[in-house]
N, C-alpha and C positions, 0 to 999 in steps of 0.2 A: 645177326643182330636185328632186333625188331625195331623198325622205325615208326611204328604206330602205337599210339597210347589210347587206353580206354577212357571213357567219360570220367570215371572215378579217379583215375591217375591224373588226368588233367585238372580236375577239381582240387585234388590234394596238392599238386605241384604249384598251381596258380594261387592257392589259398583263397578261393572265392566260392560263393554259393552257386548252386546249379542254375539259378535264374540269370546270373551274370554271364555264365558261359553261353546260355541260350541267347542272350542279348548280343554277345560277340558273334555268334553264328548268324543271327538275323541281320546284324549290321555289316556282315562281310569281313570282320576283322579276323575271323577264324573259320576255316573250312572244315566241315564234318563229312566223314565218309561212312556210308552204311555198308556193312558186310552182312550179306544174307537178309537184308531188309530189316534186321532187328538191332544189331549192335552198332553203335556209333563209334568210329575211330577217328583219331586226329594224327596228323603228321607231327612227329617230334620237333622238327625244325620250325614249323609254324608256331607251335606252342612256346618254344624258346624265344622266338622273335617277338611274340605277343608279350611275354613276361618282361623281357629286357627293354624292348623299345616302346611299349605302350604303358604297362602298369608301373614300371619303375620310374619312367619319366614323369608320370602323373604324380607320384609320391614325392619326387624331388622338387617339382615346381611349387613355389610358395605363393600364397595369395598376396596381393599388394597390400601394404600396410600404410596407413595415412601418416603424415608428419606428426600430427597431434598424438597418435597412438605411440609412435616411436619416441617422442619426447616424454610422454607419460611413463613408458617403460624405462627410459634412461633415468628419470627421476626416482622411480621405485627402487631401482637397483643401486643408485649412487647417491641417494639423499644424505646419508650419513657423511660421506666425504665432502659433498657440496657444503653442507652446514658447517662441518669442521673447518674447512678452508675459510668460510666467511667469518666464523668466530675468531680464528687465529689472525686473520687480516684485521678485524676490528680491534682486537687486543694489541696487535703490533702498532696500529695507528694511534690508539689511545696512549700506549707506552711512549712512542716517539713524540707525540704532542706534549705529554707531561714533562718529559726530560728536556725537550728543547726550550720550553717556556720557563723552566726553573733555573 
């Protein structure tokens, strides 16, 4: 069983461009091995670690959303229900007020 991956195999597996892999190598997140001074190879375990511990965590983390943005989103998705409850409440208030005074 071969524990080494080629540059193209790593690029396809990580689903990133060549420059991103080169940045990982330069930053020390991924170690590259040259075989015969020409072909760059990567250990399969390191690539798996990089994909699951670095790239997937980056995609899972969500940017912070302000309270104003959250309220705006809430209004956009629920405005029909909010307005409906207000109209029903006003109608109930009007109906009860007219029946009690009569």
